[in-house]
N, C-alpha and C positions, 0 to 999 in steps of 0.2 A: 799389385801393380803400383807403380809410383807415378804421380802426376805433379805438374806445376800449376798453381793457381794464378790468378791475375796479379798477385803481389810478388810473384817469383818465389813463393814458398812451396816446398814440396809437401805432399800428403800421400798417405798410403790408402789404397782401396783394395779390399779383399774380393777376389774374383775366382771363379772356377773356370779353368781353360782346358780345351782339348784340341788336338791336332788331327787333321784329316789329309791323307795323301791323295791328291786329286789325279796324279799320274803325269806321264811325260808331256812336256809342252815345249815347243821351239819358240823362243822370243827373239826379236830383232832389236839390236842396239847399234845405231850408226851403220846400217846396212850389213851388220854382222849377225848371222844366225847362230844362236846359242841353244844347245840342247839342255833342258832343265827338267826338274820335277816340280810341279806346282803343289804347294802345301797351304792349307787354310788353318788358321788358328781362330777358334771361337771362344770368347770369354764372356761369362755372365756373372752378374751380381743380382741382388734382390730387385734393383731398379734400373739396371743398365745392361746392354749387350753390345759388344764390339766384335768386329771380324777383321783380322789382319791376313794378308796374303803374301806369300813368299815364292820366289822362283829360284831354285837351288841347283847349282851345277853338280856334276857327278863327283867332284872333289869336295863338296860341302860349301862351296863359295856361294853366297847369296848375291845374285845378279840384280834382282829387282824385288822391291817390297812395296806394299801399300799398307801403311800403319796408322792406327788411330793416334791423334795427337792431343786433342782437347775438344770439349763441346763447342767452343767458338771457332776453332780452326778446322775441325773435322779430321779428314784423312790426308796424309802426304804420300805421294809416290816418290820412291827413291830408286835411282838406277846407278849402278856402277858402270862407268864408261870404259874402264880398262882394268886389267888385272896385272 
């Protein structure tokens, strides 16, 4: 995985990742119900573990994600408002 440090320089971190299909889940964005499949990505290194979540439509479009950004910022939730 690639990260940015506090000096805006990127660095690479070696991690082992796996994906788990959690199953169908309906999410709501602006009063619109969207059928998705929830997927969890778990990544580990010798001293760190992160967990990203994705909600993917039947066409492969990612409607929502919660992704690790950095130690200081933690996780961001991202939602696509339209397609």
